[in-house]
C-alpha positions, 0 to 999 in steps of 0.5 A: 500500500502506497496511499497515505493514511489519515493520522493524528500524532498526539502526546498522551501523558508521558507517551506519544502515539499515532491515532487512527479512526478504525475505518481508516485501517484495514478490518483484517487484523493481519493486514492492519498490523502489517500496515502499522509496522510499516507506518511506525518503521518496525522492526528496526531499533531506530524506526528510521523509516517510520514515525515511531520514536525508537522507544516503547513509549513512543511506538504506540497506536490508538484505534478509535471508533463509535461505540455500539455499547449503549451509553458509551460514545467511543471505543478505544483499542490500544496497540503496542508496536514493538520497536525491534520486532515485527510484533503488534500486540493488544495484550495491554491497555495504555492509560497515557495514550487514553488521555488523548482519546476524548480530544481525538474523538471531538476532532474527528467528529465522533463526539459533539463538544460542549461549549466549555467542557466535554465529557466522553465515556470511553470503552477500553477495548483491550480490557472492556473497562469504562472511563470518563474523560473530562477536558476543556473545550472552550468554543466547542474545540479541544484546548491543548494549552493550560497550566497543568504540569505532569512529571516526565513532560516539559512545559504545561498543558490543559488537564484531562481528568480520567475517572475509571469506572469499576466494571464489577464493583467489589470484585478482587483485583488480585489475579492469583487470589492471594495478597502475596505469592512467592516465585523463585524465592521472591515475595511479590504481589500480583495486582490488576486494576487496569494493568497487570503488574507484579509489585516486588520490593527492590531490596529483593533483588539487592537494589535500593529502588532509586537506581537510574534507568541506565544503571538498571538496564545495564544490569544483565543479571537483574534483567535476567532475574526480572524476566524469569520472575515475569514469566512465572508470575504471568502464568500464575496470573492467568496470562499464559506464556508471556514471553511474547507479550508486554504484560505483566509489568514488573514494578520494583518498589522502595520507600518514598524518597521525595515526600510521595507514597511509594517509589517505583522503577518499572520494567515494561517489560525489558526497558525501564519506564522513563516514568510509570504508566497511568494504569500501572501507577493505579495498580501499584497504588492499589497494591500498597493500600492492601494490608499485607501486600508487598510495598504496604509496609514501606509506603507512606500512608495517605490521609485519604484516597490520593496517592503519589507514585514516585518514578524516575522522572518525578511523581504521578498522582492517582486516586484509589478508593477501597471497600475495606468491608471485604477481605481482601478490600475491593476497589470502588473507584480510581482516577488520575489527571493527565494532559495531552497535546495534538502534535500533527494532523495529516497523512502518513505514508507507510513504507 
């Protein structure tokens, strides 16, 4: 295919991705994935012949369509395009790219904008979860500039409030059914509140949890042990053989270093995240609020539902409300504030 494809490039949260209408892509999954690999420039470590940014955080795709579900306005399918392998996977969600979905839906005419603010109910196809995105639309157009700052992104932009709805209120977010599990002699907590995450104390690997990203990525022994743990935990979480997928994430936790709730270093799954994913942060926050879970003993206890998840680029604020009348406690709601910005809107030409 040499014809151009309509595409919008957006920064969502601390990620960057190509946003498409589903109708602008092939319906056949194999054809669609082949096209996206050529658009992004994979497989190539530099993605030199495509629009990908040579990093997992900048090699992402959002596919958006009108929803057929009553009460839901748009469906959002997230696709991770692997940088150096010919793989496109839908095995995970992305809360950062999610931050741009509402504005994209307005820009493409899928949603009628309000005069001052617009709320869009979005179905996250990967997980079947529902989220309401609220963002400013003065004059009926998305506003991208503003005074909201998020760590990991230079400058400021307009806020996007993401309020996640619990699809099954009261249900457990522990995929193994246990507060803790032991894999290879290491105690972990497996949690999934929008993103499958394995929470493990950095000290279990002989680390402080405050190491830089280059330090962690250069430690071959650490990476080998992390990946072994991920494979074993993935099976226990009901995800099967995860050797070819990007979930679960492994998040090393340590006591907060800068006044937050907990400090994190997250493998996604091989590279270390420059910050932390939105849904990954929600899952980590959920874990540390569970009595007896890994990290709960070293976390600074929040006064209410708001937690500050420290990461290599700063911190991310999330809100998690638990029903403590159940054992284990169940999640009632969770939310986060992000920003998004349109970078370009036009035509992309695949390799």
